N, C-alpha and C positions, 0 to 999 in steps of 0.2 A: 428456490432453487434449494438442491440438497436432500431434496426427499427421496429420490429413489436410491442414494447411497445410506441413506437411515432404513429404507424397508431391507435393503438388500445386502448390507454389509453390518456383521455383527459388532464387528468393533468401532466403526462410526457410530452406530445407534447406540452403543454403551457410553462414549465419549459425549455425544449429544445430549446425552439425558443426565450426564453429569459436568454441565457447567455450575461454575461455581457460583454462589450465591451474588456478588457482585454483578452477574449480568442482569441485564433488565428482563423483567416477569414478560412471561411469553415470548420469549426471542425466538423459540422454536418454531412457534407458531406463523410468527412473521416471516421467518425465511420461509417457509412452505407455502403460505398463503397471500402473503402482504398481509393488509392492501399497499399498495402505492403511495399512498398517503403518509403512511409510517414510514416508509423508507425514503421519500423525499418529499418531507414536506417544504412548505414556503416558508421564507426567513421569519414571517412577522406569528407562525405557528405555538402556541405554548409547550408544545413538545419537540424535543430535539430529534434529529433523524435519526433512525436506527441502523440506517444503512453499514457505517463502520463497525458497528457490533456485529451485525450479522454476518457480515462477510468474514471477520475474524472469529466468530464463532465457528463457523464451517471450517476454516482453515487450520485452527487448532485443533478440531474434533478430527479431521483428517490426519493431522501430523500425529496426535495420539495413537487412532489407530493402525496406521503405519508401523509405529513404534512397537505397539502391543503385537502387530501381524510379523516381528522380526527385523524391521528397517533399521539400520543404525545409522545415522545421518553423521555426515564430517563436518558441515559448517551449514550457515542459515543465510537467508538474506530476506527482504520485504522491501516493497515501494509502497510510500507514503505509510500510512496507517500499519500498512501488513509489515512494517519495522516493528512496530510494537509486538506485533504476534511472532517475530521472530525472536525477540528477547525472551519472550514467556515460553515459547519452545525450548530454545537452548537452557532455560533454568536460571536466565539472569535474575527475573523478576517471578515472582507468583500470577500465575493466570489472573486470579482475581485483581492484582494490581491494573495488568493490563486492561479488565474492563472497566475499571473505574477512571483511570487517565484516558479511555476512550469516551467515556461518557462527558467526563467534563470537556473534553477537546468537543466534541459536539455542540454541547450546551453553549460555551463560549464562543466558537466559531460561529453560531447562530446569530450570540449577541452583536460580535463583530460584522456580520452582514448586515443589519439593521442599522449599525451605527454608521459604518460605513461601505455603503454597497460593491461589491466587486464582483468580478466573472472571473472564470475559467475558460479559457477558449483552445479547441484542439485548431490546428492549421496544416494542413495537406499540401505539400507541392511546394513549401518554401524552403530555401536553405537557412542553414543558422545564421550568416550572415545578413540574409534577409532580416530574419527577425531580430537579431540585435538591433539592423538600420531602423525598422519600423518603431522597437520599444525605446531606442534612444530617441526617434523624433516624436515619439508621444509624451512618454516621462518628461517629468520636468519638477519645479518646485512644486510641493505637496500633490503632486500628481504620481503614481505609481504603475508603471506596466514593465513587465520583468519575464524575461523565461526561466519558466518552472522544470522544464525539461525538453530535451531533445532526441529525438530516435532516428538516428539516420538511416537505420536499415528501412524504415517506412517512409523516409524524408517528410516525418510528421515532427511538431513541436507542439509543447503546451506550454501559455503566456497567461500569468494572473495579472488582473488590470484593475483600476476603478472602475465601475461600471458605465461612467459617463464616457469613458474614453474609446469604447469600443467603434464606433464608424472613422473617427479619426486614425486608429490602428488599423483598420481594414484598410483604409486608402494610401496608407504606405506600403501595404502589400504588393507584389507582383502580381500582374493581373492572371497568372496561371492557378493560382493558390485556391483552397476552398477553407472555409472559417466555418467549424462546428461548436457551437456552446456545450460544455459538459454538465452533465447533470446536477452532478454536485452544486451544492450553493457555496459561492465564496473563492477568493483566491487564495488556497491554502497554498503553501510553500512558497511565498511570498512574504515582504515585510510588511505587507499589510495586515497579518497574523501573527506580528511579534508581541504583543501582549497576551495572545492566547498560547504562545507558547512559552513566555513567561510564565504564566500560571501553572503549565503543565511541567515546567522545569520544578517549581516549588512543592508540586507532588512528589516530585522524583525525589527532592533533596529530603523529604521526609521518610523515603523507602530505602529498605536495604537492599543493595545489588549484590548477587553472588558471583562469584566465575561463573562462566555459563561451561556447559558442558563440553560445546565447540565452540568455533570461531564465529563471530555475527559479522558478517560484510554490511557496513552501514551507508546510507545512502547519501549522505553529505559528501563523502568523498572518494567512497569505493573500496575504503580500506577495511580488513578485519581487525575486530577487535575481542579482546580476551580479560582485560582489566575491567572489575567491577567500575572502577572511580571512572575511566574511560565513557564505559557504557552508560553510568547516569548522566556524563555531559552531552551523549549523544541522543539521549530520549527524546528530548523537548525537539531535538535539531528535526525530527521529522516532521513537524508542524510548520516549519517557516523558513526551512533550507529548500533550495533548489533539490531534486532529485536526481543524482546522479544514476540513472539505473542502467544505462549501457556501459558505463565505468565500471560500476560496480559487478557488472557480469564479465568485462575485461578482465578484471581481477581477479577474480574466480577462474577464468581460466587460465591465466599464467600462473596461476598455485596449484594447478593440476587439477581441478575440478571437472568433469566428462559428463556426467549424468546429473541433469538438473530436473527436479521433482516438482511441478507445480501444485501447489497448494490451495491455491484459490478456486472460487468455481468459475467455469466457463476457461478463458483462456487471458485471464486479464494480465498475464505476465509474459506469459510465451507468446501473445501477440507483438511486444515491442522487444521480444530478445535480440541481441546481435547476432550478427552471421558468424555461425558455429565452426569449427573446422570438423574435419570428415569424420575423427573419432569423437564428437559428441553426440550427445541428443537430449531431447526433451521428454519426459514424462509427463503425462496427466493423470489425474484422478478424480476429474469432474462427474464421472459415471460408472456405475459398478464395473462396467466391461474395462474402461481404461484402469481402473483402480488394480483391479485382478492381474490385468497385463502389465501394469508397473511392477507390481509385486513379483511377478514370474521373472521379468526381466532383469530386477534387482538379484533375486536369487541367483539367477543365471550369470551376472556377473561378479558374484561372491564367489561361486564353484568355479569360474573361469579364473 
C-alpha cells in the first residue's frame, strides 16, 4: 500500500522518506511489498506486528503532504491506533513518540495474546441489543466478552473476547448474523488489554504533551480535546477503551465539520462513517487521483 502515492505525489514521497528514527527500519519497504508475515505474524512470533506502524506511517505522511500542499485542518480524529496518529498530526506529541508508543503497544499486545489468547470478531446483521445480550450471556467470572464498537449504518459490531468463548458467543446470536474474525491478533479495546494500556500510559507520563494546533476528537467519548493534560490521559485509552467512532463523527458534525478527509489507506474509516447530511462529504487520499481530487475540492471550498 502507498506505493502509487509515493511514486506520483512528491509531497507524499518527501514525507515517507523522512520518517523519524523511532520508526522501525525498513518500514517503507514492508509498506510497499510486505511480506504478510511481517504485517500479521502469529502471536508466538519473535517479531511484533508492523501493521499498526505501517498504517500510521502512511497516514501521517499523507497528512504531512496535504499540509505541505496547502491544506489547513480544523480538527483531527482517529480510530484505534489511528488516534495516536491524530495526536502527532495535531502536534500534541512528536511523531517519533507516536512510533515508539505503537512499537511498545504491538510488543506488549503480542505478549498479552500469548498469556491470555483473545480475538476480535466482526458481527454483521446483529443489532446492538443482540450483541449486548450475547456478550452478557457469554461473559462472567474470569471470562471477558465485550463490545468494542458498533457501526449502526452497516449494522455491524466488533466484539472482543477470550479465545475459548467464540462458540458460546456465536450460539447466542440471531440466526441471520454472520461472524468474521478480524485479522489483527488479540481483543484490543477491551479490558483484556488493560495491562498494555497501563504500559502505554506510563510512556505517556514521561512524554511532554503540547497544546495541539487544532482540537483532537477522542474515540473514548467522541469529545474534542485541546488540553495537554487531557490528551495525555486519553492517549492510553486508545488501547483498551471501546472505540466510539460513530459518536465521534456525530460530535464533529454537530460542531460544524462538513469535509471529512480520509488519511488512512483504502477506506478503513469511511467504510464505517455514520450517515452524513446533504451538505457533508468524504474525501479520500488513497490513490494519486483521489489525492489530487481532494486537493482541488478543498481549494474550491476555501475560495467559496
